[in-house]
A tleap script that builds the chain and sets N, CA, C and O, in Angstrom:
source leaprc.protein.ff14SB
mol = sequence {
  NMET ALA LEU SER PRO GLN ARG ARG SER ASP
  LEU THR CYS ARG ARG ARG CYS ASN ARG MET
  ARG GLN SER SER GLY LEU SER SER ASN ALA
  HIE LEU ILE SER MET PRO TYR SER PHE SER
  ARG ARG THR GLN GLU THR LEU ASP GLU GLY
  VAL GLN LYS MET ARG LYS ILE TYR LYS GLN
  PHE ASP ASN VAL GLY ILE LYS ASP ARG SER
  MET ILE TRP ASN CSER
}
set mol.1.N position { 9.910 -27.247 -11.914 }
set mol.1.CA position { 9.893 -27.066 -10.382 }
set mol.1.C position { 8.934 -25.988 -9.764 }
set mol.1.O position { 9.292 -24.857 -9.437 }
set mol.2.N position { 7.348 -26.622 -9.620 }
set mol.2.CA position { 6.605 -25.804 -8.548 }
set mol.2.C position { 6.787 -25.528 -7.844 }
set mol.2.O position { 7.275 -26.331 -7.049 }
set mol.3.N position { 6.530 -23.742 -7.305 }
set mol.3.CA position { 6.847 -23.252 -6.023 }
set mol.3.C position { 5.949 -23.523 -5.021 }
set mol.3.O position { 4.773 -23.630 -5.367 }
set mol.4.N position { 6.309 -23.700 -3.511 }
set mol.4.CA position { 5.132 -23.552 -2.154 }
set mol.4.C position { 4.600 -22.194 -2.024 }
set mol.4.O position { 5.115 -21.094 -1.822 }
set mol.5.N position { 3.151 -22.708 -2.242 }
set mol.5.CA position { 2.507 -21.245 -1.887 }
set mol.5.C position { 3.465 -20.585 -0.750 }
set mol.5.O position { 4.245 -19.770 -1.241 }
set mol.6.N position { 3.549 -20.701 0.235 }
set mol.6.CA position { 4.428 -19.737 0.744 }
set mol.6.C position { 5.594 -18.885 -0.017 }
set mol.6.O position { 5.693 -17.677 0.196 }
set mol.7.N position { 6.476 -19.569 -0.917 }
set mol.7.CA position { 7.082 -19.210 -1.785 }
set mol.7.C position { 6.406 -17.821 -2.751 }
set mol.7.O position { 6.667 -16.625 -2.890 }
set mol.8.N position { 5.303 -18.906 -3.338 }
set mol.8.CA position { 4.804 -17.577 -4.076 }
set mol.8.C position { 4.246 -16.283 -3.630 }
set mol.8.O position { 4.266 -15.167 -4.150 }
set mol.9.N position { 3.760 -16.715 -2.568 }
set mol.9.CA position { 2.960 -15.411 -1.516 }
set mol.9.C position { 4.273 -14.599 -1.848 }
set mol.9.O position { 4.323 -13.689 -2.675 }
set mol.10.N position { 5.203 -15.002 -1.177 }
set mol.10.CA position { 6.746 -13.956 -0.768 }
set mol.10.C position { 7.103 -13.325 -2.303 }
set mol.10.O position { 7.036 -12.121 -2.550 }
set mol.11.N position { 7.412 -14.142 -3.076 }
set mol.11.CA position { 7.382 -13.349 -4.300 }
set mol.11.C position { 6.456 -12.341 -4.669 }
set mol.11.O position { 6.798 -11.169 -4.510 }
set mol.12.N position { 5.471 -12.575 -5.082 }
set mol.12.CA position { 4.272 -11.884 -4.746 }
set mol.12.C position { 4.166 -10.346 -4.043 }
set mol.12.O position { 3.972 -9.208 -4.473 }
set mol.13.N position { 4.387 -10.916 -2.812 }
set mol.13.CA position { 4.796 -9.165 -1.932 }
set mol.13.C position { 5.956 -8.548 -2.409 }
set mol.13.O position { 6.119 -7.348 -2.192 }
set mol.14.N position { 6.839 -9.239 -3.067 }
set mol.14.CA position { 8.632 -8.497 -3.495 }
set mol.14.C position { 8.203 -7.834 -5.192 }
set mol.14.O position { 8.789 -6.912 -5.759 }
set mol.15.N position { 7.217 -8.499 -5.635 }
set mol.15.CA position { 7.370 -7.915 -6.716 }
set mol.15.C position { 5.960 -6.524 -6.541 }
set mol.15.O position { 5.926 -5.693 -7.449 }
set mol.16.N position { 5.065 -6.412 -5.547 }
set mol.16.CA position { 4.112 -5.683 -5.147 }
set mol.16.C position { 4.894 -4.486 -5.067 }
set mol.16.O position { 4.890 -3.620 -5.942 }
set mol.17.N position { 5.854 -4.426 -3.558 }
set mol.17.CA position { 6.343 -3.524 -3.210 }
set mol.17.C position { 7.841 -3.156 -4.033 }
set mol.17.O position { 8.471 -2.258 -3.476 }
set mol.18.N position { 8.427 -3.678 -5.163 }
set mol.18.CA position { 9.517 -2.922 -5.585 }
set mol.18.C position { 8.490 -2.610 -7.402 }
set mol.18.O position { 9.173 -2.065 -8.269 }
set mol.19.N position { 7.691 -2.805 -7.613 }
set mol.19.CA position { 6.711 -2.246 -8.093 }
set mol.19.C position { 6.469 -0.769 -7.853 }
set mol.19.O position { 6.701 0.107 -8.686 }
set mol.20.N position { 5.798 -0.502 -6.181 }
set mol.20.CA position { 5.503 0.878 -5.945 }
set mol.20.C position { 6.974 1.158 -6.158 }
set mol.20.O position { 7.456 1.721 -7.141 }
set mol.21.N position { 7.714 0.622 -4.957 }
set mol.21.CA position { 9.447 1.617 -4.667 }
set mol.21.C position { 9.632 2.242 -6.486 }
set mol.21.O position { 9.875 3.447 -6.555 }
set mol.22.N position { 9.516 1.419 -7.963 }
set mol.22.CA position { 10.299 1.856 -8.755 }
set mol.22.C position { 9.028 3.119 -9.161 }
set mol.22.O position { 9.431 3.963 -9.962 }
set mol.23.N position { 7.798 3.263 -8.748 }
set mol.23.CA position { 6.467 4.012 -9.501 }
set mol.23.C position { 7.596 5.195 -9.838 }
set mol.23.O position { 8.744 5.298 -9.406 }
set mol.24.N position { 6.658 6.288 -11.017 }
set mol.24.CA position { 7.137 7.270 -11.304 }
set mol.24.C position { 6.035 7.851 -11.437 }
set mol.24.O position { 6.094 8.271 -12.593 }
set mol.25.N position { 5.009 8.172 -10.995 }
set mol.25.CA position { 3.322 8.851 -11.310 }
set mol.25.C position { 3.239 10.129 -10.342 }
set mol.25.O position { 3.984 10.127 -9.361 }
set mol.26.N position { 2.453 11.130 -10.535 }
set mol.26.CA position { 2.356 12.165 -10.368 }
set mol.26.C position { 1.625 12.638 -8.637 }
set mol.26.O position { 1.427 13.778 -8.216 }
set mol.27.N position { 1.351 11.289 -7.920 }
set mol.27.CA position { 0.762 11.480 -7.055 }
set mol.27.C position { 2.031 11.046 -6.090 }
set mol.27.O position { 2.774 10.117 -6.402 }
set mol.28.N position { 2.226 11.954 -4.675 }
set mol.28.CA position { 2.826 11.254 -3.519 }
set mol.28.C position { 1.945 10.649 -2.572 }
set mol.28.O position { 0.814 11.008 -2.244 }
set mol.29.N position { 2.790 9.445 -2.088 }
set mol.29.CA position { 2.194 8.389 -1.308 }
set mol.29.C position { 1.858 8.904 0.091 }
set mol.29.O position { 1.331 8.035 0.786 }
set mol.30.N position { 2.040 10.203 0.745 }
set mol.30.CA position { 1.817 10.870 1.688 }
set mol.30.C position { 0.649 11.057 1.467 }
set mol.30.O position { -0.149 10.410 2.144 }
set mol.31.N position { 0.140 11.994 0.457 }
set mol.31.CA position { -1.234 12.455 0.259 }
set mol.31.C position { -2.229 11.152 0.156 }
set mol.31.O position { -3.422 11.442 0.239 }
set mol.32.N position { -2.031 10.267 0.050 }
set mol.32.CA position { -2.816 8.681 0.123 }
set mol.32.C position { -3.333 8.081 1.626 }
set mol.32.O position { -4.426 7.594 1.918 }
set mol.33.N position { -2.154 8.297 2.453 }
set mol.33.CA position { -2.697 7.824 3.637 }
set mol.33.C position { -3.467 8.277 4.211 }
set mol.33.O position { -3.156 9.400 4.609 }
set mol.34.N position { -4.717 7.841 4.579 }
set mol.34.CA position { -5.548 8.807 5.924 }
set mol.34.C position { -5.504 7.868 7.046 }
set mol.34.O position { -6.554 7.227 7.003 }
set mol.35.N position { -4.736 7.463 8.092 }
set mol.35.CA position { -4.434 7.542 9.550 }
set mol.35.C position { -5.455 7.635 10.344 }
set mol.35.O position { -5.709 6.598 10.956 }
set mol.36.N position { -6.181 8.599 10.558 }
set mol.36.CA position { -7.161 7.928 11.484 }
set mol.36.C position { -8.733 6.560 10.734 }
set mol.36.O position { -9.536 5.981 11.466 }
set mol.37.N position { -8.682 6.464 9.464 }
set mol.37.CA position { -9.288 5.457 9.153 }
set mol.37.C position { -8.722 4.408 8.848 }
set mol.37.O position { -8.987 3.667 7.901 }
set mol.38.N position { -7.602 4.256 9.944 }
set mol.38.CA position { -6.416 2.944 9.333 }
set mol.38.C position { -7.078 1.957 10.410 }
set mol.38.O position { -7.901 1.047 10.309 }
set mol.39.N position { -6.313 2.567 11.578 }
set mol.39.CA position { -6.619 1.685 12.846 }
set mol.39.C position { -7.843 1.895 14.050 }
set mol.39.O position { -8.414 1.106 14.803 }
set mol.40.N position { -7.922 3.151 13.859 }
set mol.40.CA position { -8.188 3.854 15.747 }
set mol.40.C position { -9.384 3.476 15.531 }
set mol.40.O position { -9.800 3.135 16.638 }
set mol.41.N position { -10.411 3.290 14.571 }
set mol.41.CA position { -11.858 3.069 14.559 }
set mol.41.C position { -12.449 1.542 14.725 }
set mol.41.O position { -12.399 0.506 14.062 }
set mol.42.N position { -13.086 1.998 16.072 }
set mol.42.CA position { -13.126 0.726 16.447 }
set mol.42.C position { -14.975 0.130 16.655 }
set mol.42.O position { -15.277 -0.733 17.480 }
set mol.43.N position { -16.007 0.817 15.717 }
set mol.43.CA position { -17.263 0.356 15.675 }
set mol.43.C position { -17.551 -0.102 14.015 }
set mol.43.O position { -16.977 0.337 13.018 }
set mol.44.N position { -18.311 -0.824 14.071 }
set mol.44.CA position { -18.307 -1.470 12.316 }
set mol.44.C position { -18.908 -0.311 11.333 }
set mol.44.O position { -18.584 -0.082 10.167 }
set mol.45.N position { -19.950 0.402 12.204 }
set mol.45.CA position { -19.803 1.619 11.035 }
set mol.45.C position { -18.889 2.497 10.345 }
set mol.45.O position { -18.810 2.870 9.174 }
set mol.46.N position { -18.064 2.780 11.634 }
set mol.46.CA position { -16.896 2.773 11.683 }
set mol.46.C position { -15.365 2.499 10.616 }
set mol.46.O position { -14.727 3.249 9.876 }
set mol.47.N position { -15.253 1.352 10.924 }
set mol.47.CA position { -14.341 -0.007 10.275 }
set mol.47.C position { -15.016 -0.388 9.200 }
set mol.47.O position { -14.785 -1.540 8.835 }
set mol.48.N position { -16.120 0.499 8.305 }
set mol.48.CA position { -16.980 -0.106 7.197 }
set mol.48.C position { -16.615 1.234 6.662 }
set mol.48.O position { -16.930 1.317 5.475 }
set mol.49.N position { -16.090 2.250 7.104 }
set mol.49.CA position { -16.418 3.624 6.037 }
set mol.49.C position { -14.298 3.634 6.353 }
set mol.49.O position { -13.760 4.721 6.141 }
set mol.50.N position { -13.612 2.758 6.693 }
set mol.50.CA position { -12.422 3.201 7.021 }
set mol.50.C position { -12.100 1.767 5.977 }
set mol.50.O position { -10.921 1.422 6.054 }
set mol.51.N position { -12.541 1.319 5.489 }
set mol.51.CA position { -12.602 0.012 4.675 }
set mol.51.C position { -12.974 0.763 3.015 }
set mol.51.O position { -12.358 0.774 1.950 }
set mol.52.N position { -13.719 1.089 3.273 }
set mol.52.CA position { -14.381 2.242 1.801 }
set mol.52.C position { -13.261 2.889 1.395 }
set mol.52.O position { -12.574 2.646 0.402 }
set mol.53.N position { -13.085 3.920 2.407 }
set mol.53.CA position { -12.080 4.850 2.513 }
set mol.53.C position { -10.586 4.092 1.467 }
set mol.53.O position { -10.310 4.623 0.391 }
set mol.54.N position { -9.577 2.564 2.094 }
set mol.54.CA position { -9.134 2.215 2.235 }
set mol.54.C position { -8.992 1.773 0.657 }
set mol.54.O position { -7.913 1.659 0.075 }
set mol.55.N position { -9.985 1.599 0.212 }
set mol.55.CA position { -10.448 1.277 -0.990 }
set mol.55.C position { -10.063 2.106 -2.017 }
set mol.55.O position { -9.361 1.588 -2.886 }
set mol.56.N position { -10.291 3.029 -2.105 }
set mol.56.CA position { -10.268 4.278 -2.882 }
set mol.56.C position { -9.116 4.386 -2.751 }
set mol.56.O position { -8.699 4.551 -3.897 }
set mol.57.N position { -7.741 4.415 -1.628 }
set mol.57.CA position { -6.641 5.090 -1.572 }
set mol.57.C position { -6.109 3.681 -2.291 }
set mol.57.O position { -4.982 4.006 -2.666 }
set mol.58.N position { -6.302 2.349 -2.669 }
set mol.58.CA position { -5.678 1.239 -2.881 }
set mol.58.C position { -5.564 1.981 -4.791 }
set mol.58.O position { -4.697 2.319 -5.597 }
set mol.59.N position { -6.963 1.903 -4.693 }
set mol.59.CA position { -6.846 1.931 -6.255 }
set mol.59.C position { -6.332 3.324 -7.034 }
set mol.59.O position { -6.342 3.564 -8.242 }
set mol.60.N position { -5.849 4.210 -5.846 }
set mol.60.CA position { -5.105 5.292 -6.216 }
set mol.60.C position { -3.375 5.551 -6.613 }
set mol.60.O position { -2.832 6.428 -7.285 }
set mol.61.N position { -2.804 4.319 -5.836 }
set mol.61.CA position { -2.149 3.739 -6.144 }
set mol.61.C position { -1.435 3.727 -7.201 }
set mol.61.O position { -0.403 4.398 -7.182 }
set mol.62.N position { -1.739 3.061 -8.257 }
set mol.62.CA position { -1.337 3.311 -10.362 }
set mol.62.C position { -0.622 4.461 -10.195 }
set mol.62.O position { 0.575 4.462 -10.480 }
set mol.63.N position { -1.357 5.793 -9.628 }
set mol.63.CA position { -0.651 6.987 -9.754 }
set mol.63.C position { 0.473 7.688 -8.786 }
set mol.63.O position { 0.626 8.907 -8.710 }
set mol.64.N position { 1.207 6.748 -8.083 }
set mol.64.CA position { 1.872 7.133 -7.070 }
set mol.64.C position { 2.973 7.113 -7.743 }
set mol.64.O position { 2.997 6.466 -8.790 }
set mol.65.N position { 4.484 8.026 -7.163 }
set mol.65.CA position { 5.382 8.455 -7.991 }
set mol.65.C position { 6.454 8.690 -6.318 }
set mol.65.O position { 6.427 9.570 -5.458 }
set mol.66.N position { 6.996 7.875 -6.422 }
set mol.66.CA position { 8.193 7.913 -5.118 }
set mol.66.C position { 9.383 8.374 -5.756 }
set mol.66.O position { 9.517 7.956 -6.906 }
set mol.67.N position { 10.225 9.075 -5.351 }
set mol.67.CA position { 10.906 9.767 -5.353 }
set mol.67.C position { 12.190 9.687 -4.717 }
set mol.67.O position { 13.066 10.059 -5.498 }
set mol.68.N position { 12.647 9.334 -3.566 }
set mol.68.CA position { 13.712 8.276 -2.624 }
set mol.68.C position { 13.564 6.816 -3.024 }
set mol.68.O position { 12.550 6.358 -2.498 }
set mol.69.N position { 13.986 6.228 -3.509 }
set mol.69.CA position { 14.617 4.811 -3.769 }
set mol.69.C position { 15.295 4.034 -3.117 }
set mol.69.O position { 15.714 2.916 -3.418 }
set mol.70.N position { 15.434 4.753 -2.012 }
set mol.70.CA position { 16.560 4.126 -1.236 }
set mol.70.C position { 15.695 3.133 -0.442 }
set mol.70.O position { 14.493 3.202 -0.186 }
set mol.71.N position { 16.907 1.873 0.000 }
set mol.71.CA position { 15.936 0.794 0.890 }
set mol.71.C position { 16.049 0.892 1.901 }
set mol.71.O position { 15.966 -0.170 2.518 }
set mol.72.N position { 16.338 2.335 2.846 }
set mol.72.CA position { 16.511 2.977 4.157 }
set mol.72.C position { 15.126 3.445 4.885 }
set mol.72.O position { 14.703 4.589 5.048 }
set mol.73.N position { 14.514 2.101 5.299 }
set mol.73.CA position { 13.544 3.173 6.575 }
set mol.73.C position { 13.266 4.289 7.101 }
set mol.73.O position { 13.710 4.432 8.241 }
set mol.74.N position { 12.910 4.807 6.839 }
set mol.74.CA position { 13.284 6.077 7.598 }
set mol.74.C position { 11.893 6.604 8.214 }
set mol.74.O position { 11.031 7.255 7.623 }
set mol.75.N position { 11.891 6.088 9.762 }
set mol.75.CA position { 10.351 6.428 11.134 }
set mol.75.C position { 10.414 7.775 11.123 }
set mol.75.O position { 9.647 8.435 11.823 }
savepdb mol mol.pdb
quit
């Protein structure tokens, strides 16, 4: 039985989240996030700069290690 596109997307998202939650790399995820470039920039130039920075961050996630694997969201 084939999965619907929505179900396939849901499973992909869950796998990505679980893979990150179970990661054991050497870097902390807190060191990768650069909030000034994620949402607060509004010109095309600064948005493009933010996109480039986010791409670099994305590539570094292969080396992230999560210490707290609990499912409780602490904001």
